[in-house]
C-alpha positions as CSV (number, residue, x, y, z in Angstrom):
1,X,19.4,-12.2,55.6
2,X,19.9,-15.7,54.3
3,X,20.7,-16.4,50.7
4,X,17.7,-18.7,50.1
5,X,15.2,-16.1,51.3
6,X,14.1,-13.5,48.8
7,X,14.6,-10.0,49.9
8,X,11.8,-7.5,50.4
9,X,13.4,-5.3,47.7
10,X,13.2,-8.1,45.1
11,X,9.4,-8.5,45.8
12,X,8.9,-4.8,45.2
13,X,11.2,-4.6,42.2
14,X,9.3,-3.7,39.0
15,X,9.3,-5.9,36.0
16,X,11.2,-4.8,32.9
17,X,9.0,-3.1,30.4
18,X,8.2,-5.2,27.3
19,X,7.7,-3.8,23.9
20,X,4.0,-3.6,23.1
21,X,2.9,-5.2,19.9
22,X,-0.3,-3.7,18.5
23,X,-2.8,-6.0,16.7
24,X,-2.7,-5.8,12.9
25,X,-6.0,-3.9,12.8
26,X,-4.4,-1.1,14.8
27,X,-1.0,-1.1,13.1
28,X,-1.7,2.1,11.3
29,X,-2.9,4.1,14.3
30,X,-0.5,6.4,16.1
31,X,0.2,5.3,19.7
32,X,-0.1,8.0,22.3
33,X,-1.9,10.3,19.9
34,X,-4.0,13.0,21.6
35,X,-6.4,14.8,19.3
36,X,-7.3,18.5,19.6
37,X,-10.6,18.7,21.3
38,X,-13.5,21.0,20.5
39,X,-15.9,21.4,23.4
40,X,-19.5,21.1,22.4
41,X,-21.7,23.2,24.6
42,X,-25.2,22.2,25.7
43,X,-26.8,24.6,23.2
44,X,-24.7,23.3,20.3
45,X,-25.6,19.8,21.2
46,X,-29.3,20.8,21.3
47,X,-28.9,22.4,17.8
48,X,-27.4,19.1,16.5
49,X,-30.4,17.2,17.8
50,X,-28.7,15.5,20.7
51,X,-30.1,15.5,24.2
52,X,-28.8,18.3,26.2
53,X,-26.0,16.9,28.4
54,X,-25.4,17.9,32.0
55,X,-21.9,19.0,31.0
56,X,-20.0,20.1,27.9
57,X,-19.0,17.3,25.5
58,X,-15.5,17.2,24.2
59,X,-15.4,16.2,20.5
60,X,-12.2,15.4,18.6
61,X,-11.4,17.9,15.8
62,X,-11.7,15.9,12.6
63,X,-8.8,17.7,11.0
64,X,-6.5,16.7,13.9
65,X,-7.3,13.0,13.6
66,X,-4.5,10.9,12.0
67,X,-5.3,9.6,8.6
68,X,-6.1,5.9,8.8
69,X,-7.5,3.4,6.3
70,X,-11.2,2.9,6.2
71,X,-10.8,-0.8,7.1
72,X,-9.1,0.0,10.4
73,X,-11.9,2.5,11.3
74,X,-14.5,0.0,10.2
75,X,-13.0,-2.7,12.4
76,X,-12.7,-0.3,15.3
77,X,-16.4,0.8,14.9
78,X,-17.6,-2.8,14.6
79,X,-15.6,-3.7,17.7
80,X,-17.2,-0.7,19.4
81,X,-20.7,-2.0,18.6
82,X,-20.1,-5.7,19.3
83,X,-19.9,-7.0,22.9
84,X,-16.9,-9.2,23.7
85,X,-17.6,-12.8,24.8
86,X,-15.1,-12.9,27.6
87,X,-14.6,-10.2,30.1
88,X,-11.3,-11.6,31.2
89,X,-9.6,-11.0,27.9
90,X,-7.2,-8.0,28.0
91,X,-8.1,-7.1,24.4
92,X,-11.8,-7.2,25.2
93,X,-11.4,-4.9,28.2
94,X,-9.3,-2.5,26.1
95,X,-12.0,-2.3,23.4
96,X,-14.7,-1.9,26.0
97,X,-12.9,0.9,27.8
98,X,-12.4,2.8,24.5
99,X,-16.0,2.2,23.5
100,X,-17.4,3.2,26.9
101,X,-15.4,6.5,26.7
102,X,-17.3,7.7,23.7
103,X,-20.7,9.4,23.9
104,X,-23.4,8.7,21.4
105,X,-22.6,11.9,19.6
106,X,-18.9,11.1,19.4
107,X,-19.7,7.6,18.1
108,X,-22.0,9.1,15.5
109,X,-19.3,11.6,14.4
110,X,-16.8,8.7,14.2
111,X,-19.2,6.6,12.1
112,X,-19.9,9.6,9.8
113,X,-16.1,10.1,9.4
114,X,-15.7,6.4,8.5
115,X,-18.6,6.6,6.0
116,X,-17.0,9.7,4.5
117,X,-13.7,7.9,4.2
118,X,-15.4,4.9,2.6
119,X,-17.2,7.2,0.1
120,X,-13.9,9.0,-0.7
121,X,-12.2,5.7,-1.3
122,X,-15.1,4.5,-3.6
123,X,-15.0,7.8,-5.5
124,X,-11.2,7.5,-5.8
125,X,-11.5,3.9,-7.1
126,X,-14.2,5.0,-9.6
127,X,-12.1,7.9,-10.8
128,X,-9.0,5.6,-11.0
129,X,-11.0,3.0,-13.0
130,X,-12.4,5.7,-15.3
131,X,-8.8,6.9,-16.0
132,X,-7.7,3.3,-16.6
133,X,-10.6,2.8,-19.0
134,X,-9.8,6.0,-20.9
135,X,-6.2,5.0,-21.2
136,X,-7.1,1.5,-22.4
137,X,-9.5,3.0,-25.0
138,X,-6.7,5.3,-26.1
139,X,-4.3,2.4,-26.4
140,X,-6.8,0.3,-28.2
141,X,-7.4,3.1,-30.7
142,X,-3.7,3.6,-31.2
143,X,-3.2,-0.2,-31.7
144,X,-6.0,-0.3,-34.2
145,X,-4.6,2.7,-36.1
146,X,-1.1,1.1,-36.1
147,X,-2.6,-2.2,-37.4
148,X,-4.5,-0.3,-40.1
149,X,-1.4,1.6,-41.1
150,X,0.6,-1.7,-41.2
151,X,-2.0,-3.4,-43.3
152,X,-2.2,-0.4,-45.6
153,X,1.6,-0.5,-45.9
154,X,1.5,-4.2,-46.7
155,X,-1.1,-3.6,-49.4
156,X,1.0,-0.8,-50.9
157,X,4.1,-3.0,-50.9
158,X,2.1,-5.8,-52.6
159,X,0.9,-3.3,-55.3
160,X,4.4,-2.1,-55.8
161,X,5.7,-5.7,-56.1
162,X,3.1,-6.5,-58.7
163,X,3.8,-3.3,-60.6
164,X,7.6,-4.1,-60.6
165,X,6.8,-7.7,-61.7
166,X,4.6,-6.5,-64.6
167,X,7.3,-4.0,-65.6
168,X,10.0,-6.7,-65.5
169,X,7.8,-9.1,-67.5
170,X,7.1,-6.4,-70.0
171,X,10.8,-5.6,-70.3
172,X,11.5,-9.4,-70.7
173,X,8.8,-9.6,-73.4
174,X,10.2,-6.5,-75.1
175,X,13.7,-8.0,-75.0
176,X,12.4,-11.3,-76.4
177,X,10.6,-9.5,-79.2
178,X,13.7,-7.5,-80.1
179,X,15.8,-10.6,-80.0
180,X,13.4,-12.5,-82.2
181,X,13.1,-9.6,-84.6
182,X,16.9,-9.4,-84.9
183,X,17.2,-13.1,-85.5
184,X,14.6,-13.0,-88.2
185,X,16.5,-10.2,-89.9
186,X,19.6,-12.3,-90.2
């Protein structure tokens, strides 16, 4: 074999694996995660109002799903419902293959979970804001009480200063009167 000719082995040689960087919207998802699956039978699907499938439908157990932020789920669900513009894009084909793998029931369950997560987040924010408001009101009341006490203390100090001035003035007048009285006696 000549040196300039590539060998058959080099043509078959695999490329080194690159580290895969997930997009920012998927950064908080676990890679390689496999949820526990509950199989929904045809009768159970019928009870839920879904059309009876020809085969059993696997549904991810909601308790086994990794916790993710609502924004990520929302972006995933919106990507599930939107059609990509270019079929040649690798990201578009990945989204399409994930979306195509879900049944209508699974999509509905996922959307319901997203809405529950959004509701829980809104309720948490409301509760947090209520606690902040209560703390602010308490701090405002404490500040008003402290200001009132300070003003009351200043008024009391002013009364005490006037009383001492009056006492000093009376003592001075008494001393002056005694001094005049003694001078008149002489």
